[in-house]
C-alpha positions in Angstrom: 12.5 -5.0 -42.4 9.6 -6.9 -43.9 6.2 -6.4 -42.4 4.7 -9.7 -41.3 1.0 -10.3 -42.2 -1.2 -9.1 -39.4 -3.6 -11.6 -38.0 -7.2 -10.5 -37.6 -7.8 -8.7 -34.3 -11.2 -10.5 -34.2 -9.7 -14.0 -34.2 -11.7 -15.9 -31.6 -14.3 -13.1 -31.3 -16.1 -13.5 -34.6 -19.4 -14.7 -33.2 -19.5 -12.0 -30.5 -18.6 -9.3 -32.9 -21.5 -10.2 -35.1 -23.8 -9.4 -32.2 -22.5 -5.9 -31.5 -25.1 -3.1 -31.8 -25.1 0.6 -32.1 -27.1 1.0 -28.9 -25.9 3.9 -26.8 -25.3 4.4 -23.1 -27.2 6.9 -21.1 -24.7 9.7 -22.1 -26.1 9.3 -25.7 -22.6 9.1 -27.1 -20.7 6.0 -26.1 -21.7 2.6 -27.3 -23.2 0.0 -25.0 -21.1 -3.2 -24.7 -22.3 -6.5 -23.3 -20.7 -7.0 -19.9 -19.3 -10.5 -19.3 -18.1 -10.0 -15.7 -14.6 -11.2 -16.7 -12.0 -8.4 -17.3 -9.5 -8.8 -20.1 -6.3 -10.6 -19.1 -4.5 -7.6 -20.6 -5.1 -5.9 -17.2 -2.8 -8.4 -15.5 -0.3 -9.5 -18.2 0.9 -8.2 -21.5 -0.6 -10.0 -24.6 1.5 -12.4 -26.6 4.1 -12.0 -28.0 5.1 -9.3 -25.5 7.5 -10.4 -22.9 6.0 -11.1 -19.4 9.3 -12.4 -18.2 12.4 -11.0 -16.8 13.1 -8.6 -19.7 9.7 -7.0 -19.2 7.0 -5.8 -21.5 8.2 -2.3 -22.4 11.2 -0.1 -22.6 10.9 3.7 -22.2 13.7 5.8 -23.7 13.7 9.4 -22.6 15.8 11.5 -24.9 17.7 14.8 -24.4 19.9 16.8 -26.7 23.4 17.3 -25.2 23.7 20.7 -26.9 20.5 22.0 -25.3 21.4 22.9 -21.7 17.7 23.2 -20.6 17.1 19.6 -21.8 20.2 18.2 -20.1 19.2 19.7 -16.8 15.5 18.7 -17.2 16.7 15.1 -18.1 18.9 15.0 -14.9 16.0 16.2 -12.8 13.4 13.9 -14.4 15.8 10.9 -14.0 16.2 11.7 -10.3 12.4 12.2 -9.8 11.6 8.9 -11.5 14.2 7.1 -9.3 12.5 8.6 -6.2 8.9 8.2 -7.2 9.1 4.9 -8.9 11.9 2.9 -7.1 10.3 -0.4 -8.1 11.0 0.2 -11.8 14.3 -0.8 -13.4 16.0 2.5 -14.3 19.3 2.8 -16.1 22.1 5.3 -16.2 21.9 8.5 -18.3 23.9 8.5 -21.6 24.9 12.0 -22.8 25.9 10.7 -26.2 24.1 8.4 -28.7 24.1 4.8 -27.8 22.7 1.8 -29.8 19.9 2.9 -32.1 19.3 6.0 -30.1 20.5 9.2 -32.0 20.9 11.4 -28.9 21.5 11.1 -25.2 18.9 9.2 -23.2 18.1 7.1 -20.3 15.9 4.0 -20.1 13.1 2.8 -17.8 11.7 -0.8 -18.0 8.0 -1.5 -17.4 7.4 -5.1 -16.5 3.7 -5.2 -15.8 0.5 -3.6 -17.2 0.1 -1.9 -13.8 3.6 -0.3 -14.1 2.8 0.7 -17.7 -0.6 2.1 -16.6 0.9 4.2 -13.8 4.1 5.4 -15.4 3.1 6.3 -19.0 0.3 8.8 -17.9 2.7 10.2 -15.3 5.3 10.7 -18.0 2.8 12.4 -20.3 2.5 15.1 -17.6 6.2 15.2 -16.6 8.3 14.7 -19.8 8.6 18.4 -20.3 10.7 19.3 -23.3 12.0 15.8 -23.8 11.0 13.2 -26.4 10.1 9.7 -25.3 10.2 6.4 -27.3 8.1 3.6 -25.8 8.6 0.2 -27.4 7.6 -3.3 -26.5 9.9 -6.3 -25.9 8.6 -9.3 -27.8 9.4 -12.9 -27.7 8.8 -14.1 -31.3 11.0 -16.8 -32.5 9.8 -16.8 -36.2 12.2 -14.0 -37.0 15.8 -13.2 -36.1 16.7 -11.1 -33.2 17.6 -8.1 -35.3 14.4 -8.2 -37.2 12.4 -8.6 -34.0 14.2 -5.6 -32.4 13.7 -3.4 -35.4 10.0 -4.3 -35.4 9.7 -3.5 -31.7 11.6 -0.2 -32.0 9.9 1.0 -35.2 6.6 -0.7 -36.1 5.3 -1.4 -32.6 6.7 1.7 -30.9 5.0 5.0 -30.1 6.4 8.5 -29.3 5.6 11.2 -26.8 6.9 14.5 -28.2 9.2 14.8 -31.2 10.0 11.6 -33.1 13.7 10.9 -33.7 15.0 8.8 -36.5 16.6 5.7 -35.0 19.8 4.2 -36.2 18.2 0.9 -37.4 21.2 -0.5 -39.2 22.4 -1.7 -35.8 19.6 -4.2 -35.8 20.6 -5.8 -39.1 24.0 -6.5 -37.6 22.5 -8.5 -34.7 
């Protein structure tokens, strides 16, 4: 996978950035930011190139090791709890063996909006127990092939809760 050049995160904000100060809020620690009265659009939609369509912005893969009975049971219980507490989310079946790029058993949850992401990920931080979790975006770039885009999403743009597992990335090169 070749890493594309990263555009400046300040693109379009250069003039405003030049006016930032080191003034502190009343707590004496945090920095004072100029309020515009307009919240970021990131509260209501994922930033481009993340998918705001039917595929959804993020996939959450919750891993369990089949040879660890405590993880298998916890995974089954967590899967049921998620289905009960978050019935609005798209939740898939549990796999007890590796599937796709995932090296151990897992199940997947899709997060289609920033609100779902904001509710589910903190909840999962508390409830993931002994399980590892891969959270990766779904993007819509067309400047690269599907395999390169998927590898970028699963590796470069992903983050982990718990132990990081090495993914089987060769599957992306065959896409």
